[in-house]
N, C-alpha and C positions, 0 to 999 in steps of 0.2 A: 184285265190281264194281271196275273200274279207277278210278283218280282222274280228276277231270274232271265233265264233263256227260254221262250215259250216256243214248242215246235207245234205245228198244226197237226191235230191228231188224225188227219185223214191219211190216204195211202201215200201221197207224193213225198213226205219229207220224215215221216216217223221211223224208218229204218236207220236213221241217223242217230238215234237216242244212243244207243249203245256206245257208239264212237264218241258223242260229244261228252257222256258222262266219263268215258275212260280219258278224256283230256281235261277233266275235272270242272266242267261247266255245269250249273244247278239247273238242269233240263227239265222241264214240265211239259206233259201233252195238253193242249187245250185246241179248242175250235176257234180258229183266227178267221175273221170275216175276209180279210185280204192278205196274201203272202203265205208263205212256208213256215216262217220264222220271225219273231219279234222280240225286241227287248229295249228296256231303258237304258240310255246312256247319259253321259255328262257334256252337254253342248256348250256353246260360247257363253249364252245367259242362264243356263239352267237345265234341269232335265229336258232330254228330248225321246222321241220313239224312234227306233230304228227297224226297218222293217226288210225281210229277204225273201225273193221270189227265186225258187229253184226250178230249173228247166234242165233236162238232158238235150242233146241236140235235136232228137226227133222230135219232142215236144216244143221246142222253139220254134222248129220251121213250121209244124202244124199250127201252132197259135198264131204265128205271123202271117200264116196263109189265109187263116179264118177270119183274123183280126181280132180275135179273142184277147190276145195280151195287151194290145194298144187300145182296145175298144172298152174293155171291162177291168181287167186285172190291174193293169199298172195305174189307170186314174184312181182306182180304188186304194191302191196303196198310197200314192201321192196325196190322197186326202186324209189318209190316217197316220201317217207317217211323216216326220220331218226329213229324214233321210232313208233313201230307199237303194237296195242293192238288187240287181238281178246276177244270179249264180248260173253259169252255162256250163253243165258238166258234160265232158267227153273229149276224145282227141280227135281233132280235124285240122284241115290243111288244104292248101290249094294243088291241085294236080299241076305239077311242074310244066307240063307240056301244054295243057288245055286251059287251065285256071278254073276248071270245074272243082266243087266241093268234095272231098275226099274224106273218109272217115278209116281208121285203123281197126282192122278186124286181125286176121292171121296176117295179111299185109293190107297196104294202102288200096282202097277201092272207091270208085265214084258212088256217091250216095244218090240215091233216087227215093222221091216221095210220090209214091203212085206210079205215074207214067212220065213223070217230071223230073229231070235234073235240077240242081243248083249251081249256080256259079258262086266260088268263094267271096267274091266282091259284093255280091247281093247281101250275103250274111254279114260281113264287115261292115258294109254301109249301113244296114239296119240297125246294128249294135251301137255304130257312131252316133247315128240319130237318135237312139234312145238316151245316149249319155250326153249329148251335147244341147239338143232340143228340150227334152224332157228332165234332164238332170237325174236321170236314174245311173248309177255307177255300176258297170259290169265287171264281174269277176269271172274269168275262165278256169276251170278245173279240170282234171284228167280222170278222177274217180272219186267214188265216195268217200274213200279215206282223205284225199285231197279236199274236198269239200268240206268235210268236218273240221280239219285243221285249220282251212281259211276263215270258217265260221267261228271258231274259238279265238283265232287270232285277232278278227274284228271285234268280238265280244270283248276281249279283254283291252283292245285300244279304246274302247267308248267307256270303260269302267275308270280310267285315268281321268283326274280333273283336267278341263281345258288348257289350263295355264302349265299343266304339266308336259305338253307336247313341245318339244323342242327341235325336232328335225327339220323342220322350215326354216329356222332362223338364219341359215347361210344365204338364204334367197330374199328377194324384195318383198319386204313385208307390206308395201303399199298395195300390193294385188291380193285380193281377197281369194283364199284358196278354193279352187274348182269354179271360181266365177270369171266371167268377161269383165274387162276393165272398160268402165265408163269414161267417156272423154269429157263428160259435164259434171259438174259438182253436184252431189245429192243435196236436195233441199232438206230442210228441217223436219217435215213430216217424214220423208224417207229414212231419215237417221234415227227419228223416233220409232218408226214402225220396224226397222230392223232389230230393236231390242225386245218388241214383244214376242212372247213365246210361241215358237212354231212358224214365224214368219220368215226371217232369213232375208239375205239380199235381193233375191230376183222377186218374191212374193212382196216385199216392201216398194219396189218399184212400182207394181200394180196398185198397192194401197195408195201410195203418194199421187199416183195417176188419177184415181178414182175421187180421193177426197180434197187433194189440193192444198188444204193446210191442216196443221196439226190439231187446231180446235175442232173443225169438221170431223177429223178422224176419231177424236177422243169422244164426240158427241154422237157419233154414227150409232143408229140402229143395228141389232144383230143381223136383220135381213139384208142390209147394206154390205156387210161384212161377207155374208154368204153369196152375195153375187159376185165375189171377186173369184177369179180363177186361183186355184190352188188353196182357198181358204174353205174349208169343210166344216163340220160341226163339231168336230174334236177341237180343232185350233180356235175357232169363234167361241167355244165355251172357256178355253183358257184365256183368251183375250179378254172375254167378259169378265173373268175373276180376277184378272189383273187391272183393268180398267176401272172396274164396278159397273154393273149394268146400268145403261142410261135409263 
């Protein structure tokens, strides 16, 4: 992938090129294996890959029903990118009387997929599961212009050096942003694994559980790294480069 902001050249996202360029982003059209957009950002320990999947509401419901989103698309993104976003585009709400999912056309109407309607809570719970269980951040937008603006904001946020982000400093810094707080002290293996490229806090927990000690982790073969959930070929290659291939 080239530097800058890469948009997948297929039909799902390339319509955003004009809007993103008008917002000053260095956009290029590329064929991405997973996601609709991707770029390099500045993470806590160095460069990180950020991926974005874009769905309108109908696409989201269809892919949720078929299992395509959680069965293939998001696992592929979590393998390729350290940080993943799902953008859901469209205006929707719960029916105030029935709780059914409604979309805004000329007026608010219940949405039906085939012969089946959706409850708003189903969609809300599904997105919450993606955020809490998979760690995929969800951004809801109302239009393509809104989507482009949020993508531009996200890109610019990641271009800042990690140490230059100060908005969180009024809060308890003992909590890692976006992570659940562990009630047990991390092991040395866990702490070292966190600093490896593309690993982060949650994957480091799995790494420490797999290897047990820092020595075993450093001397582990590539196949042992690839057996850990969330460690794909891209991250394994970066770890090999950092540690030196055994």
